[in-house]
DSSP file (Angstrom, degrees, kcal/mol; ACC not computed):
  #  RESIDUE AA STRUCTURE BP1 BP2  ACC     N-H-->O    O-->H-N    N-H-->O    O-->H-N    TCO  KAPPA ALPHA  PHI   PSI    X-CA   Y-CA   Z-CA
    1    1 A X     >        0   0    0      0, 0.0     4,-2.0     0, 0.0     3,-0.3   0.000 360.0 360.0 360.0 -40.6  -11.7   -0.5    4.2
    2    2 A X  H  >  +     0   0    0      1,-0.2     4,-1.9     2,-0.2     5,-0.1   0.866 360.0  54.3 -58.7 -37.9   -8.0   -0.8    4.6
    3    3 A X  H  > S+     0   0    0      2,-0.2     4,-2.2     1,-0.2    -1,-0.2   0.867 105.8  52.9 -62.3 -37.3   -7.6   -0.5    0.8
    4    4 A X  H  > S+     0   0    0     -3,-0.3     4,-2.3     1,-0.2    -2,-0.2   0.914 109.8  48.3 -65.9 -41.7   -9.6    2.8    0.7
    5    5 A X  H  X S+     0   0    0     -4,-2.0     4,-2.5     2,-0.2    -1,-0.2   0.853 109.8  52.8 -67.5 -33.8   -7.3    4.2    3.4
    6    6 A X  H  X S+     0   0    0     -4,-1.9     4,-3.2     2,-0.2    -2,-0.2   0.950 111.1  46.8 -67.0 -48.4   -4.2    3.1    1.4
    7    7 A X  H  X S+     0   0    0     -4,-2.2     4,-2.4     2,-0.2    -2,-0.2   0.875 112.6  48.7 -61.3 -39.9   -5.5    4.8   -1.7
    8    8 A X  H  X S+     0   0    0     -4,-2.3     4,-2.1     2,-0.2    -2,-0.2   0.955 113.4  47.4 -66.1 -46.4   -6.3    8.0    0.2
    9    9 A X  H  X S+     0   0    0     -4,-2.5     4,-2.5     1,-0.2     5,-0.2   0.913 112.1  50.7 -56.5 -49.5   -2.8    7.9    1.8
   10   10 A X  H  X S+     0   0    0     -4,-3.2     4,-2.4     1,-0.2    -1,-0.2   0.917 110.5  47.8 -54.6 -45.8   -1.2    7.3   -1.5
   11   11 A X  H  X S+     0   0    0     -4,-2.4     4,-1.8     2,-0.2    -1,-0.2   0.850 110.0  53.5 -69.5 -33.8   -3.1   10.2   -3.1
   12   12 A X  H  < S+     0   0    0     -4,-2.1     4,-0.5     2,-0.2    -1,-0.2   0.929 113.3  43.5 -63.0 -43.8   -2.2   12.6   -0.2
   13   13 A X  H >< S+     0   0    0     -4,-2.5     3,-1.0     1,-0.2    -2,-0.2   0.926 114.0  48.8 -70.6 -40.4    1.5   11.8   -0.7
   14   14 A X  H 3< S+     0   0    0     -4,-2.4    -1,-0.2     1,-0.2    -2,-0.2   0.820 110.4  51.4 -67.8 -31.9    1.5   12.0   -4.4
   15   15 A X  T 3< S+     0   0    0     -4,-1.8    -1,-0.2    -5,-0.2     2,-0.2   0.487  99.9  80.6 -88.0  -1.5   -0.4   15.4   -4.5
   16   16 A X  S <  S-     0   0    0     -3,-1.0    78,-0.0    -4,-0.5    -3,-0.0  -0.607  74.3-138.4-101.0 164.4    2.1   16.9   -2.1
   17   17 A X  S    S+     0   0    0     -2,-0.2    -1,-0.1     2,-0.1    -4,-0.1   0.587  70.2 103.8 -95.9  -7.2    5.5   18.3   -2.8
   18   18 A X  S    S-     0   0    0      1,-0.1     2,-0.4    -5,-0.1    -2,-0.1  -0.249  71.3-118.7 -79.0 160.9    7.2   16.9    0.2
   19   19 A X        -     0   0    0      2,-0.0     2,-0.5    74,-0.0    -1,-0.1  -0.838  18.7-161.6-101.2 141.1    9.5   13.9    0.4
   20   20 A X        +     0   0    0     -2,-0.4     2,-0.5     2,-0.1    70,-0.1  -0.766  18.8 167.7-122.7  79.6    8.4   11.0    2.5
   21   21 A X        +     0   0    0     -2,-0.5     2,-0.3    68,-0.1    -2,-0.0  -0.804   5.0 154.8-100.6 131.8   11.4    8.8    3.3
   22   22 A X        -     0   0    0     -2,-0.5     4,-0.3     1,-0.1    -2,-0.1  -0.973  34.8-154.9-151.8 141.3   11.1    6.1    5.9
   23   23 A X  S    S+     0   0    0     -2,-0.3     4,-0.2     2,-0.1    -1,-0.1   0.687  97.1  29.5 -90.7 -17.6   13.1    2.8    6.3
   24   24 A X  S  > S+     0   0    0      3,-0.1     4,-2.1     2,-0.1     5,-0.3   0.795 104.9  65.9-107.2 -39.0   10.2    1.1    8.2
   25   25 A X  H  > S+     0   0    0      1,-0.2     4,-2.1     2,-0.2     5,-0.2   0.882 103.7  44.6 -65.6 -39.9    6.8    2.4    7.2
   26   26 A X  H  > S+     0   0    0     -4,-0.3     4,-2.5     2,-0.2    -1,-0.2   0.936 115.8  44.9 -75.0 -43.3    6.8    1.2    3.6
   27   27 A X  H  > S+     0   0    0     -4,-0.2     4,-2.4     2,-0.2    -2,-0.2   0.889 114.4  49.2 -64.2 -39.8    8.1   -2.4    4.2
   28   28 A X  H  X S+     0   0    0     -4,-2.1     4,-2.4     2,-0.2    -1,-0.2   0.935 112.1  49.0 -69.3 -46.9    5.8   -2.8    7.2
   29   29 A X  H  X S+     0   0    0     -4,-2.1     4,-2.4    -5,-0.3    -1,-0.2   0.895 111.0  50.4 -56.7 -42.8    2.8   -1.6    5.1
   30   30 A X  H  X S+     0   0    0     -4,-2.5     4,-2.8     1,-0.2    -2,-0.2   0.929 110.7  48.8 -55.7 -45.9    3.8   -4.0    2.3
   31   31 A X  H  X S+     0   0    0     -4,-2.4     4,-2.3     2,-0.2    -2,-0.2   0.870 111.0  49.8 -62.0 -39.8    4.0   -6.8    4.7
   32   32 A X  H  X S+     0   0    0     -4,-2.4     4,-2.8     2,-0.2     5,-0.2   0.936 112.2  48.9 -64.5 -45.4    0.6   -6.0    6.2
   33   33 A X  H  X S+     0   0    0     -4,-2.4     4,-2.5     2,-0.2     5,-0.3   0.914 111.5  48.6 -60.5 -47.5   -0.9   -5.8    2.7
   34   34 A X  H  X>S+     0   0    0     -4,-2.8     4,-3.1     1,-0.2     5,-1.2   0.953 113.3  48.0 -61.4 -49.0    0.6   -9.2    1.6
   35   35 A X  I  <>S+     0   0    0     -4,-2.3     5,-3.0     1,-0.2     6,-0.3   0.916 115.5  43.9 -55.4 -47.4   -0.7  -10.8    4.7
   36   36 A X  I  <5S+     0   0    0     -4,-2.8     5,-0.2     1,-0.2    -1,-0.2   0.833 121.7  37.6 -71.6 -30.3   -4.1   -9.4    4.4
   37   37 A X  I  <5S+     0   0    0     -4,-2.5    -2,-0.2    -5,-0.2    -1,-0.2   0.798 136.1  10.3 -92.3 -34.1   -4.5  -10.1    0.6
   38   38 A X  I  X5S+     0   0    0     -4,-3.1     4,-1.4    -5,-0.3    -3,-0.2   0.802 124.3  48.6-116.5 -42.0   -2.7  -13.5    0.3
   39   39 A X  I  ><S+     0   0    0     -5,-1.2     4,-2.3     2,-0.2     5,-0.2   0.974 113.5  43.6 -70.8 -54.5   -1.9  -15.1    3.7
   40   40 A X  H  ><S+     0   0    0     -5,-3.0     4,-1.8     1,-0.2    -1,-0.2   0.909 117.4  45.1 -66.6 -42.1   -5.4  -14.7    5.4
   41   41 A X  H  > S+     0   0    0     -6,-0.3     4,-2.3    -5,-0.2    -1,-0.2   0.902 110.8  56.3 -65.4 -33.4   -7.4  -15.9    2.3
   42   42 A X  H  X S+     0   0    0     -4,-1.4     4,-1.6     1,-0.2    -2,-0.2   0.891 106.5  48.9 -59.6 -38.3   -4.9  -18.7    2.0
   43   43 A X  H  < S+     0   0    0     -4,-2.3    -1,-0.2     1,-0.2    -2,-0.2   0.851 108.8  54.2 -65.7 -34.5   -5.7  -19.7    5.5
   44   44 A X  H >< S+     0   0    0     -4,-1.8     3,-1.0    -5,-0.2    -2,-0.2   0.920 107.3  48.7 -66.4 -41.2   -9.3  -19.6    4.7
   45   45 A X  H 3< S+     0   0    0     -4,-2.3    -1,-0.2     1,-0.2    -2,-0.2   0.838 116.0  43.7 -66.7 -32.6   -8.9  -21.9    1.7
   46   46 A X  T 3< S+     0   0    0     -4,-1.6    -1,-0.2    -5,-0.2    -2,-0.2   0.289  82.3 140.2 -95.7  11.4   -6.9  -24.4    3.9
   47   47 A X    <   -     0   0    0     -3,-1.0     3,-0.1    -4,-0.2    14,-0.1  -0.339  49.8-134.2 -58.5 123.3   -9.3  -24.2    6.8
   48   48 A X        -     0   0    0     12,-0.2     3,-0.1     1,-0.1    -1,-0.1  -0.302  39.1 -79.4 -68.7 166.3   -9.9  -27.6    8.4
   49   49 A X        -     0   0    0      1,-0.1    -1,-0.1    -2,-0.0    12,-0.1  -0.344  53.4-101.6 -66.2 146.5  -13.5  -28.6    9.1
   50   50 A X        -     0   0    0      1,-0.1     2,-0.2    -3,-0.1    -1,-0.1  -0.355  41.3-102.3 -70.2 150.9  -14.9  -27.2   12.3
   51   51 A X        -     0   0    0     -3,-0.1     2,-0.2     1,-0.1    -1,-0.1  -0.532  34.2-129.0 -74.9 139.5  -15.0  -29.5   15.3
   52   52 A X    >   -     0   0    0     -2,-0.2     3,-2.0     1,-0.2    -1,-0.1  -0.557  39.3 -78.2 -85.1 152.8  -18.4  -31.0   16.0
   53   53 A X  T 3  S+     0   0    0      1,-0.3    -1,-0.2    -2,-0.2     3,-0.1  -0.176 119.9  17.7 -49.3 139.9  -19.9  -30.8   19.6
   54   54 A X  T 3  S+     0   0    0      1,-0.3     2,-0.3    -3,-0.1    -1,-0.3   0.610 104.2 112.9  74.1   9.6  -18.5  -33.4   21.9
   55   55 A X    <   -     0   0    0     -3,-2.0     2,-0.3     3,-0.0    -1,-0.3  -0.868  68.3-118.7-113.9 153.0  -15.5  -34.0   19.6
   56   56 A X        -     0   0    0     -2,-0.3    -4,-0.1    -3,-0.1     2,-0.1  -0.663  35.2-104.9 -89.9 143.8  -12.0  -33.2   20.3
   57   57 A X        -     0   0    0     -2,-0.3     2,-0.1    -6,-0.1    -1,-0.1  -0.336  33.9-123.4 -65.2 140.9  -10.2  -30.6   18.0
   58   58 A X     >  -     0   0    0      1,-0.1     4,-2.6    -2,-0.1     5,-0.2  -0.453  22.6-113.0 -80.1 161.4   -7.8  -32.2   15.6
   59   59 A X  H  > S+     0   0    0      1,-0.2     4,-2.3     2,-0.2     5,-0.2   0.829 118.7  54.9 -66.8 -29.9   -4.2  -30.9   15.7
   60   60 A X  H  > S+     0   0    0      2,-0.2     4,-2.5     1,-0.2    -1,-0.2   0.926 110.5  45.9 -65.6 -46.4   -4.6  -29.3   12.2
   61   61 A X  H  > S+     0   0    0      2,-0.2     4,-3.0     1,-0.2     5,-0.2   0.940 112.5  49.3 -62.6 -49.3   -7.7  -27.4   13.4
   62   62 A X  H  X S+     0   0    0     -4,-2.6     4,-2.2     2,-0.2    -2,-0.2   0.937 114.8  44.8 -59.4 -48.7   -6.0  -26.3   16.7
   63   63 A X  H  X S+     0   0    0     -4,-2.3     4,-2.7     1,-0.2     5,-0.2   0.932 113.1  51.0 -65.1 -46.4   -2.9  -25.0   14.7
   64   64 A X  H  X S+     0   0    0     -4,-2.5     4,-3.2     1,-0.2     5,-0.3   0.960 111.9  46.7 -55.7 -52.5   -5.1  -23.4   12.1
   65   65 A X  H  X S+     0   0    0     -4,-3.0     4,-2.2     1,-0.2     5,-0.3   0.888 111.6  51.7 -58.2 -40.8   -7.1  -21.5   14.7
   66   66 A X  H  X S+     0   0    0     -4,-2.2     4,-1.8    -5,-0.2    -1,-0.2   0.919 115.1  41.3 -64.4 -45.0   -4.0  -20.5   16.5
   67   67 A X  H  X S+     0   0    0     -4,-2.7     4,-3.0     2,-0.2     5,-0.4   0.959 115.5  50.2 -63.9 -53.1   -2.4  -19.1   13.3
   68   68 A X  H  X S+     0   0    0     -4,-3.2     4,-1.7    -5,-0.2    -2,-0.2   0.935 116.4  39.0 -55.5 -54.8   -5.6  -17.4   12.0
   69   69 A X  H  X S+     0   0    0     -4,-2.2     4,-1.8    -5,-0.3    -1,-0.2   0.909 120.5  42.5 -67.0 -45.0   -6.5  -15.6   15.2
   70   70 A X  H  X S+     0   0    0     -4,-1.8     4,-2.1    -5,-0.3    -1,-0.2   0.794 112.0  51.4 -81.9 -28.7   -3.0  -14.6   16.2
   71   71 A X  H  X S+     0   0    0     -4,-3.0     4,-2.5    -5,-0.2     5,-0.2   0.899 112.3  51.6 -70.6 -38.0   -1.8  -13.5   12.7
   72   72 A X  H  X S+     0   0    0     -4,-1.7     4,-2.4    -5,-0.4    -2,-0.2   0.941 111.8  43.0 -58.2 -49.7   -5.0  -11.4   12.6
   73   73 A X  H  X S+     0   0    0     -4,-1.8     4,-2.3     2,-0.2    -1,-0.2   0.916 114.4  50.8 -67.1 -40.6   -4.4   -9.7   15.9
   74   74 A X  H  X S+     0   0    0     -4,-2.1     4,-3.3     1,-0.2     5,-0.2   0.950 111.5  48.4 -63.5 -47.2   -0.7   -9.1   15.2
   75   75 A X  H  X S+     0   0    0     -4,-2.5     4,-3.2     1,-0.2     5,-0.2   0.917 109.1  54.0 -63.0 -43.1   -1.5   -7.5   11.7
   76   76 A X  H  X S+     0   0    0     -4,-2.4     4,-2.3    -5,-0.2    -1,-0.2   0.928 111.4  44.1 -58.5 -43.7   -4.1   -5.3   13.3
   77   77 A X  H  X S+     0   0    0     -4,-2.3     4,-2.3     2,-0.2     5,-0.3   0.956 114.9  48.9 -68.1 -43.3   -1.6   -3.9   15.8
   78   78 A X  H  X S+     0   0    0     -4,-3.3     4,-2.8     1,-0.2    -2,-0.2   0.942 111.9  48.9 -54.8 -47.1    1.0   -3.5   13.1
   79   79 A X  H  X S+     0   0    0     -4,-3.2     4,-3.0     1,-0.2     5,-0.3   0.884 109.2  53.4 -60.9 -40.0   -1.4   -1.7   10.9
   80   80 A X  H  X S+     0   0    0     -4,-2.3     4,-1.7    -5,-0.2    -1,-0.2   0.932 113.8  40.2 -56.0 -50.4   -2.4    0.5   13.8
   81   81 A X  H  X S+     0   0    0     -4,-2.3     4,-2.5     2,-0.2    -2,-0.2   0.873 115.1  53.7 -69.7 -38.1    1.2    1.6   14.6
   82   82 A X  H  X S+     0   0    0     -4,-2.8     4,-3.0    -5,-0.3    -2,-0.2   0.926 108.1  48.5 -66.6 -43.0    2.0    1.8   10.8
   83   83 A X  H  X S+     0   0    0     -4,-3.0     4,-2.4     2,-0.2    -1,-0.2   0.903 112.3  49.4 -63.0 -38.0   -0.9    4.1   10.1
   84   84 A X  H  X S+     0   0    0     -4,-1.7     4,-2.2    -5,-0.3    -2,-0.2   0.899 111.9  49.2 -66.7 -37.2    0.2    6.3   13.1
   85   85 A X  H  X S+     0   0    0     -4,-2.5     4,-2.9     2,-0.2    -2,-0.2   0.914 109.8  51.2 -72.5 -39.2    3.7    6.3   11.7
   86   86 A X  H  X S+     0   0    0     -4,-3.0     4,-2.4     2,-0.2     5,-0.2   0.908 109.2  49.6 -60.2 -41.3    2.4    7.3    8.3
   87   87 A X  H  X S+     0   0    0     -4,-2.4     4,-3.3     2,-0.2     5,-0.2   0.926 111.2  51.0 -63.5 -42.8    0.5   10.2    9.8
   88   88 A X  H  X S+     0   0    0     -4,-2.2     4,-2.9     1,-0.2     5,-0.2   0.959 111.2  47.7 -54.8 -53.3    3.6   11.3   11.6
   89   89 A X  H  X S+     0   0    0     -4,-2.9     4,-1.1     1,-0.2    -1,-0.2   0.901 116.7  41.3 -54.8 -44.2    5.6   11.2    8.5
   90   90 A X  H  X S+     0   0    0     -4,-2.4     4,-2.6     1,-0.2    -1,-0.2   0.869 115.3  54.2 -71.5 -38.8    3.0   13.1    6.5
   91   91 A X  H  X S+     0   0    0     -4,-3.3     4,-2.3    -5,-0.2    -2,-0.2   0.905 102.7  54.7 -66.5 -40.5    2.5   15.5    9.5
   92   92 A X  H  < S+     0   0    0     -4,-2.9     4,-0.4     1,-0.2    -1,-0.2   0.858 117.8  36.6 -63.4 -37.6    6.2   16.3    9.7
   93   93 A X  H  X S+     0   0    0     -4,-1.1     4,-0.7    -5,-0.2     3,-0.3   0.780 112.2  58.0 -82.5 -28.8    6.2   17.4    6.1
   94   94 A X  H ><>S+     0   0    0     -4,-2.6     5,-2.4     1,-0.2     3,-0.6   0.817  97.0  63.2 -74.4 -29.9    2.7   18.9    6.2
   95   95 A X  G ><5S+     0   0    0     -4,-2.3     3,-1.0     1,-0.3    -1,-0.2   0.848  98.6  55.9 -62.9 -32.1    3.7   21.3    9.0
   96   96 A X  G 345S+     0   0    0     -4,-0.4    -1,-0.3    -3,-0.3    -2,-0.2   0.770 113.8  39.8 -70.7 -23.5    6.2   22.8    6.6
   97   97 A X  G <<5S-     0   0    0     -4,-0.7    -1,-0.2    -3,-0.6    -2,-0.2   0.206 115.4-116.3-109.3  18.7    3.4   23.5    4.2
   98   98 A X  T < 5 +     0   0    0     -3,-1.0     2,-0.5     1,-0.2    -3,-0.2   0.862  59.5 153.5  53.6  45.3    0.9   24.5    7.0
   99   99 A X      < -     0   0    0     -5,-2.4     2,-0.6    -8,-0.1    -1,-0.2  -0.877  39.3-137.4-101.2 135.6   -1.5   21.7    6.5
  100  100 A X        -     0   0    0     -2,-0.5     3,-0.3     1,-0.1     4,-0.1  -0.827  18.1-175.5-100.7 123.0   -3.6   20.7    9.5
  101  101 A X     >  +     0   0    0     -2,-0.6     4,-2.4     1,-0.2     5,-0.2   0.118  50.1 112.9-105.9  16.8   -3.9   16.9   10.0
  102  102 A X  H  > S+     0   0    0      1,-0.2     4,-2.7     2,-0.2     5,-0.2   0.908  79.3  50.0 -59.5 -40.4   -6.3   17.1   13.1
  103  103 A X  H  > S+     0   0    0     -3,-0.3     4,-2.2     2,-0.2    -1,-0.2   0.862 109.2  50.9 -65.5 -36.5   -9.2   15.6   11.0
  104  104 A X  H  > S+     0   0    0      2,-0.2     4,-2.1     1,-0.2    -1,-0.2   0.913 111.9  47.6 -72.1 -41.3   -7.0   12.7    9.8
  105  105 A X  H  X S+     0   0    0     -4,-2.4     4,-2.2     2,-0.2    -2,-0.2   0.893 111.6  50.6 -60.4 -41.3   -5.8   11.9   13.4
  106  106 A X  H  X S+     0   0    0     -4,-2.7     4,-2.6    -5,-0.2    -2,-0.2   0.905 110.1  48.9 -67.1 -38.8   -9.3   12.0   14.6
  107  107 A X  H  X S+     0   0    0     -4,-2.2     4,-2.0     2,-0.2    -2,-0.2   0.866 111.7  50.2 -66.4 -34.0  -10.5    9.6   11.8
  108  108 A X  H  X S+     0   0    0     -4,-2.1     4,-2.1     2,-0.2    -2,-0.2   0.860 110.4  49.8 -67.3 -36.7   -7.6    7.2   12.6
  109  109 A X  H  X S+     0   0    0     -4,-2.2     4,-2.6     2,-0.2    -2,-0.2   0.923 109.7  50.6 -68.3 -42.4   -8.6    7.3   16.2
  110  110 A X  H  X S+     0   0    0     -4,-2.6     4,-2.3     1,-0.2    -2,-0.2   0.917 112.2  47.7 -57.7 -45.5  -12.2    6.5   15.3
  111  111 A X  H  X S+     0   0    0     -4,-2.0     4,-2.7     2,-0.2    -1,-0.2   0.906 110.5  51.1 -60.2 -44.0  -11.2    3.7   13.2
  112  112 A X  H  X S+     0   0    0     -4,-2.1     4,-2.6     1,-0.2    -2,-0.2   0.935 112.3  47.0 -62.7 -46.1   -8.8    2.3   16.0
  113  113 A X  H  X S+     0   0    0     -4,-2.6     4,-2.2     2,-0.2    -1,-0.2   0.906 110.8  52.3 -64.3 -40.9  -11.7    2.5   18.6
  114  114 A X  H  X S+     0   0    0     -4,-2.3     4,-2.0     1,-0.2    -2,-0.2   0.940 112.4  45.4 -57.0 -53.2  -14.0    0.8   16.1
  115  115 A X  H  X S+     0   0    0     -4,-2.7     4,-1.7     1,-0.2    -2,-0.2   0.871 112.0  51.0 -54.6 -44.8  -11.5   -2.1   15.6
  116  116 A X  H  X S+     0   0    0     -4,-2.6     4,-2.5     1,-0.2    -1,-0.2   0.829 109.2  51.2 -71.9 -31.7  -10.8   -2.4   19.2
  117  117 A X  H  X S+     0   0    0     -4,-2.2     4,-2.5    -5,-0.2    -1,-0.2   0.855 108.7  50.9 -66.5 -33.7  -14.6   -2.6   20.0
  118  118 A X  H  X S+     0   0    0     -4,-2.0     4,-2.1     2,-0.2    -2,-0.2   0.869 111.0  49.0 -74.6 -30.4  -15.0   -5.3   17.4
  119  119 A X  H  X S+     0   0    0     -4,-1.7     4,-2.6     2,-0.2     5,-0.2   0.956 113.6  46.5 -67.4 -50.1  -12.0   -7.3   19.0
  120  120 A X  H  X S+     0   0    0     -4,-2.5     4,-2.6     1,-0.2    -2,-0.2   0.915 111.0  52.0 -57.1 -45.7  -13.6   -6.9   22.5
  121  121 A X  H  X S+     0   0    0     -4,-2.5     4,-2.6     1,-0.2    -1,-0.2   0.896 109.6  50.3 -56.4 -43.5  -17.0   -7.9   21.2
  122  122 A X  H  X S+     0   0    0     -4,-2.1     4,-2.6     2,-0.2    -2,-0.2   0.920 110.5  48.7 -61.4 -45.0  -15.4  -11.0   19.6
  123  123 A X  H  X S+     0   0    0     -4,-2.6     4,-2.3     1,-0.2    -2,-0.2   0.926 112.6  48.0 -64.7 -41.5  -13.7  -12.0   22.9
  124  124 A X  H  X S+     0   0    0     -4,-2.6     4,-2.3    -5,-0.2    -2,-0.2   0.936 112.9  48.2 -64.6 -42.0  -16.9  -11.5   24.9
  125  125 A X  H  X S+     0   0    0     -4,-2.6     4,-2.4     1,-0.2    -1,-0.2   0.882 110.9  50.9 -63.6 -38.7  -18.9  -13.6   22.4
  126  126 A X  H  X S+     0   0    0     -4,-2.6     4,-2.1     1,-0.2    -1,-0.2   0.924 110.5  49.7 -65.4 -41.5  -16.2  -16.3   22.4
  127  127 A X  H  X S+     0   0    0     -4,-2.3     4,-2.4     2,-0.2    -2,-0.2   0.912 109.9  50.3 -63.7 -45.4  -16.4  -16.3   26.3
  128  128 A X  H  X S+     0   0    0     -4,-2.3     4,-2.8     1,-0.2     5,-0.2   0.927 109.0  53.4 -61.3 -44.9  -20.3  -16.6   26.2
  129  129 A X  H  X S+     0   0    0     -4,-2.4     4,-2.0     1,-0.2    -1,-0.2   0.873 109.6  47.6 -58.5 -37.4  -19.9  -19.5   23.7
  130  130 A X  H  X S+     0   0    0     -4,-2.1     4,-1.5     2,-0.2    -1,-0.2   0.902 111.8  49.4 -72.5 -37.3  -17.7  -21.3   26.1
  131  131 A X  H  X S+     0   0    0     -4,-2.4     4,-0.8     1,-0.2    -2,-0.2   0.894 113.7  45.7 -59.5 -43.4  -19.9  -20.7   29.0
  132  132 A X  H  X S+     0   0    0     -4,-2.8     4,-0.7     1,-0.2     3,-0.2   0.858 112.7  50.2 -68.7 -37.6  -22.9  -21.9   27.1
  133  133 A X  H  X S+     0   0    0     -4,-2.0     4,-2.6    -5,-0.2     5,-0.2   0.789  95.3  75.0 -70.3 -30.1  -21.0  -25.0   25.8
  134  134 A X  H  X S+     0   0    0     -4,-1.5     4,-2.6     1,-0.2     5,-0.2   0.911  94.6  46.9 -60.9 -47.8  -19.8  -25.9   29.3
  135  135 A X  H  X S+     0   0    0     -4,-0.8     4,-3.0     1,-0.2    -1,-0.2   0.892 112.6  51.1 -62.4 -36.2  -23.1  -27.3   30.6
  136  136 A X  H  X S+     0   0    0     -4,-0.7     4,-2.3     2,-0.2    -1,-0.2   0.951 110.7  47.7 -59.1 -51.0  -23.7  -29.3   27.5
  137  137 A X  H  X S+     0   0    0     -4,-2.6     4,-2.5     2,-0.2    -2,-0.2   0.925 112.1  49.6 -57.4 -46.9  -20.2  -30.8   27.7
  138  138 A X  H  X S+     0   0    0     -4,-2.6     4,-2.0     1,-0.2    -1,-0.2   0.942 111.1  49.4 -61.2 -44.3  -20.7  -31.7   31.3
  139  139 A X  H  X S+     0   0    0     -4,-3.0     4,-1.5     1,-0.2    -1,-0.2   0.859 109.4  52.4 -62.7 -34.6  -24.1  -33.3   30.6
  140  140 A X  H  X S+     0   0    0     -4,-2.3     4,-1.8     2,-0.2    -1,-0.2   0.889 109.0  50.3 -63.3 -41.9  -22.5  -35.3   27.7
  141  141 A X  H  X S+     0   0    0     -4,-2.5     4,-1.6     1,-0.2    -2,-0.2   0.868 108.0  53.0 -68.6 -35.2  -19.8  -36.6   30.0
  142  142 A X  H  < S+     0   0    0     -4,-2.0    -1,-0.2     2,-0.2    -2,-0.2   0.869 107.5  51.0 -61.4 -39.4  -22.4  -37.6   32.6
  143  143 A X  H  < S+     0   0    0     -4,-1.5    -2,-0.2     1,-0.2    -1,-0.2   0.899 106.9  53.5 -67.1 -41.2  -24.2  -39.6   30.0
  144  144 A X  H  <        0   0    0     -4,-1.8    -1,-0.2     1,-0.3    -2,-0.2   0.841 360.0 360.0 -65.9 -33.9  -21.0  -41.5   29.0
  145  145 A X     <        0   0    0     -4,-1.6    -1,-0.3    -5,-0.1    -2,-0.2   0.523 360.0 360.0 -69.1 360.0  -20.4  -42.4   32.6
């Protein structure tokens, strides 16, 4: 989905006559793309095996989970702010050409709400998994005693 938005944004910029100079927007977008295309799949390839029930996480698995989850969240936040920055860049030039970007802003907001809902759902599901796993872990510890 991100690639589709990048292509649409690129086409919008290329088909307009305005100049879009920014010291931050382009390098941040490039970094987000590199992380999304190279780093995250690279983490997937190097993923240590999942921990089995009643086993302790290995240091490799712990570090991998920490990196994977937090890099993903940071990239989502950066992407959100970079998209808003890109819209602002385009909007400042579009106002000169009488282009109305309300639809673009609404679409960006809808995508942001969707992504936020997915993050909240993930957090809720993780908490449910922890709660469900807790009685099993407690029972396993009682058996060991």
